[in-house]
N, C-alpha and C positions, 0 to 999 in steps of 0.2 A: 601305535604306541605299544611297546613291548612290556609284558608283565611277567614277573617271575614268581615262583612259589614263595620266595623269601620276602616279597613285598607285603607289608603289613596293612596297607590301606586298601579297603574294598573299592573296586572301580565299577562305576555305572556306565556302561557303553550304550549311548543313544544312537541307534543305527538309523532310525527313521524319525527325523526331527518333526515331520508333519503329522505324526500319529497322535490322535486324540482319543482317549479311552471312550468306549461306548457310552452314549448319553441315554440314561434310562428314561428321560423325558420324551425322547423320540419314539419310544416303544409304547407310550401311553396313548389311549384314545382321548379325543376331546369330548366335551359335554354334548348330550342330545336331549332336548334341542338347545342350541347355543343362543340363548336370549339374554341380552344385557339386563342388569338389574337397575342401572342408573337412570335418572330422569333429569334431562337438562333444565327443564323449567323449575323443578324443585331445587336443583343445585344452585341456580341463580338466586332463588329466594333465600336459601340458606346462606349463600355468600353474603348477601346484603344484611341478613339478620346477624351473622357472625360479626361483620364490621360494625354494626350498630351496637352490639353488646360490648365489644372491645372499647369503643369510644366512650360508652357510658361508664365503664369500669375505670378506664385510665384518665378520663377527663379531656381527652384530645383525640382527634382523628388523623391517622396517617394518610398521606397522599399516595395513591396508586400510580404505577407506571401506565403509559398509554396502552390501550388494548391492541391486540393483534387483529389484522384484517384477514379476509377470506383467502387472499392470495398467499399470505404467509402460512396459513394453516395448510392449504393445499400443497404448497412447496415442501413442507415438512413431511406430510403424509406420503408424498411421492418419493422423497429421499429415504424414508424409513420403510417404504413399501408396506405400511400398516396404517390403517385408519385409526385416528384417535377416538376413544369412546365419546358419545354425544355430550355427556355431562362435563367432561374435562374440556372438550372443545368449546362448550358454552362459556366456561370460566375464562379461557384465553380471549374470548371476545369481550370480556370485561377488563382484563389486565394481562399484559404479557409478562407474567412472573411477578415476583415480590419486589424487585428493584432493591431499594435501600430501606425497606420496612424494618422497624425494630422488632415487630411481632409478625413472623411469617404466617401466612394463611393456614398452613398445614402443621401448626403447633411445633415450633422448633425445627421444622424441616423447610428451609428456604425453597421457594417455588422457582424453578429454573425457567429461563426464557425459551422460546421456540428455537432460537439459534443454538442454544446450549444443548437441547435435547438430542440433536444430531451429532454432537461432538463430545459426549461424555466418555471419560477414560475407562479403560478395562485392564489397566496394569495389575490391579489386585487379582483379577482372574488369571492372568498370565503367570503371575508369581505362584499362585496356588497350584498351578498345573505343572510346575517344574518338577522333574522326576526325582530330584534329590530329596524332596519333601514327601516322597512315598504316597502320592495321591491314590495309588491303587488300594491302599488300606483304608480309604475314607470314602465310603459310598455316600451318595446324596440321599438324605432321608425324606420321608413323606411329611407333608405339612399337617397342621391341625386346623380345621377338620380334614379327615383323610380324603385324599384324591382331589382336593381343590386345586392344588398347584402341581404342575409337572415337576418331576424329580430331576431338575437341571440346576446348574449354577447361574446360567444366564441364557436367554433365548432371544431371537430377533423380535418376537412378539411381546416382549416385556419392555414397555416404554417408561424409562425413568423420568420422573417429572419433579421430584423434590428430593433434597439431600439432607443428611444429618451432619455434614461437614466432617464426619469421621470415617468416610469410606463406605457408607451405606446409603441406599436410596429407597424412596417409595416409588413404586412403578405400577402402571396400569397393565394388567395382564390380558392381552388380546389373544393368547394361546393357552387357555386354562386346561387343567386336568379334567378327568371325566365327571367330577362332582363340582366343578367350578362354574363361574359365570364370566363371559367376556367383559372386560372393563373392571374386574375386581382389583382391589388394591393389595399389593404384596410388598414385602421388604426384601431387597436383594443387596449384595455387596460383600465386603470383606468378612463380615461376621456371619455370612449366610452361605458360604461355599459348600457346606454340608447339609443344606436344607433351607429354602426360603420360607419366610413367615407369611401366613395369610393374615391380612389386617382387616379388610372389610369387603363386602360384596360389590362395592362401587365407590367412586369418588363422592357421589351423593350421600351414601351411608356414612362415609368417613366424616364429611362435613356435619351431618346430622348429629353424629356422636359428639363432635366438638361443641356444637351449639347447645346441645342438651347439657353438657358438662358446665358450660358457662352459666346457663340458666339455673342450674342447681347450686352454683357457687363452688364448684369443684375446681379451684384454681389457686395458685399462689402468686402474689405480686412481688416483683423484685424491681423497685424503682419504676422505670417505664416499661418493664417487661412483665408479661404474664406467662406462667407455666401452668398449662391445663392438666389437671389430674384426671384424665378421662378413662384410665384403665384400658387403653387400647391393647389389643393382643401384642405380646412381645415375641421374641425369638423362641422357638419350641424347645426350650431347655428340658422340659419334662419328657420329651421324646428321646432324649439321649442321656442315659444313666450309666454311671460307673460304679461297679461293685468292687470293693477291695476285701475279698474274702467270700466264702461260699454263702449265698443268701438262703435264708429259710423261706418256706413257702409264704409265710406271713409277710416277711420283708419284701418279697417279690410282689405280693398283692398290694402293699402300700405304695410301691413305686408306680403303680397304675398300668393299665393294659396297653398304653401307647408307647411304652419303652421300645426303642428300636436299636439301641447300642448297648451291649452288655459285656463286661469284662469280669471274669471270675477266677480267683486264685484258689488253689488247693481243692479243686472240685472233685467229687467222687461220682456223682450222677447229675443228670440234667433235668431232674423232675421239676425244678423251679420254673422251667420254661412253659409248663402247663398253663400258667397264669400270665404269660407274656407272649401272646400270639403274634405280635407284630415285629419281633426282633429281626433285623436285617443284617446286623454286624455282631458277631460273637467271637470273643477271645477267651479261650479256656486254658488254664494252666493246672497241671496236676503232677504230684511226685510219683504217682502210679499210673494206672490206666483206667480212665473214667469210662462209664457206660455211655456210649454215644448214640444209642439206638434211636432216641427221640429226635435226633437231628434230621433223620430222613423224612420226617413228617413236617418239617418247618421250611418255609420259603426263604431260608438264609441266602444272602448274596455274597457276604464276606465272612470267612471263617479262618481263625488262627488257632492252632493246637500246639501245646507245649507239654508233652507227656513222655513217660518212660516208653510206652508202646502205643502206636497209633494204627488203628484199623480203619481204613477209609470206606469200607463197604457200606455202613449205615449212612454216613453223611452224604455220600454221592448218590443216594436214592433221591435226594433233593435236586431236581433238575434246574433250579434257579441259581445254583452256586456259580459265581463268576470269578471270585478271587480266593486263593487258598494259600496258607502258610503252614508248614509242618516242621515242628522241632521234635525230634525223637531220639532216644538213646539206642533203640533197636531198629533193624531194617524195616523200611516201609515199602509196601507194594503199591505202585501207582496204577495198576491195571484198572481199578474201579473208575478212574478218571475218564475213561473212554465214554462213559455214560452221560457226561456233562456237556450239553450242547452250547452253553454260554461261557464256559471257562476261558478266560483270556489272560489271567495273571496267576503265576505259581511261584512259590518260594520253597525250595527243598534244600537250601544250603546248609541248614542245621540238622539234617537227617540223613542217615545212610539209606540209600535207595537200592532195593533188591532188583528192580527191573527198569533201570534208567532208560533203556531203549524205547520204552513205552512213550516217552515224550515225543518221539518222532511221529507218532500217530495222532497227536493232539494238534491238529492243524489250525485250531482257533487261537492257540497261545500267541500272545504278542509281547508279554512281559515274562521274563524268567530270571530267577535268582538261584545261583548254584555256587559251589566251590570251584577253585581252579582245576582240581582233579576231575570233578564231575563234568566240567565244560570240556576238558581235554578228551574225555571219553565220548561225550556227545558229538563233538566236532568231527569225529571219525565216521559218523553215521551219514547216510544219504537222505536227502529230501527232508531236512528239518523244517519245522514251522517257520513262517515269515516273521521272525522276532523283530519287534521295533525297539525293544530295550532289553539288555542282558546285564544283570548285576553279577559280578564275579568276586567272591571272597577268596583271599589267598589260602585260608584254612577254614575249617568249620567254625562259624561264629558262635560266640557265647551270647545267647539271647538274654536281654534284660526284659523284665515284665512290669509295666509296658515300656517301650523304648524304640527309638529308631536307629538307623545306621548312619554313621558319619561317612558319607559317600564322597569319592572323588569322581567328578563327572567328566567324561570325554565323549566327543561326537565322532565315533569311529566304529568299525567292526571289531569285535573282540578277537584277540589273537587265538589261534588254534593250537599253538605249541609254545613251549618255554625253552629258553636256552639251557 
């Protein structure tokens, strides 16, 4: 596809359709020792107690589907290549899902059958990974409590067993993070692509929580339905915070230490980060040149800078940086990027670059965003990195804060010259 400098639409060239960005969950260790917290005998007792309480409250008992047999369970585990946790396994020996129950066992999350477990859709994940949505700007955040869930959007060891009918699922996590337990319950799906939610340390604990809520009277009745007000953990909204304006130290403290996503406009210095030790994604905008010294001491993974002048010396002392976007009025030197072992995504389309040839040395780069003129200069160099995606702007883009790019996507190599 030919592109000219007169073209006003930025084009995203997907060169390697099979490329998937590095999964931070793959880099995390599992728990030691890996001991499940669930108890199949207690899970069965809680199951019956839950059913008893529901019948007492509603005045009728719903009929369960037939139970699954051992052959069905073994076949599912063989297909998944993952064993079900003992407590969930025991529940399937009582009933193979909810069937047509008015009140699902897992509180407004219909329990799926064994056949459905092996055939749940992942279209939501495929859509979130489409390059036009700039997934490289959205790292997967850590769950609360820290380290319980691997930082992935979906993993083979996450067995989805109940759904909310809105594109999210409860899953048993058989591949937990370093502080997790095998068989813990998490929430995954369309609302969790930037970080799954930890729900309970086991299906047993989840059921216990529901039973205790019913025993306390923490529910609302809607004709033949019960809504349990159990205060189960929700998506980790508190870990992703948006600042519209420079925060004071007091404001940063109020946000809490688990904030992982911060956006600041009109910033002069980054002292507020002293009370936000877990920030992974940082977007800074300044009409001048903010002091970035503190960034070298932070394990940031995604950084966006929009400033009059940008000096990358301090930020690149942080060896965890994986994606970087620079908007600058004055020339930027990229030489400090050589120190970043994990950098795979870079956007310099909105910055004049003093040493563009440095990009040829960054062999880990897979995503690059540049102007047409910058790409023309780069394409004359030998031995460029193996780019999977290259975004080319016809001219230097005018960045909005915050905001994305209206890409035209094509699956081809970018042109090296213009008519």
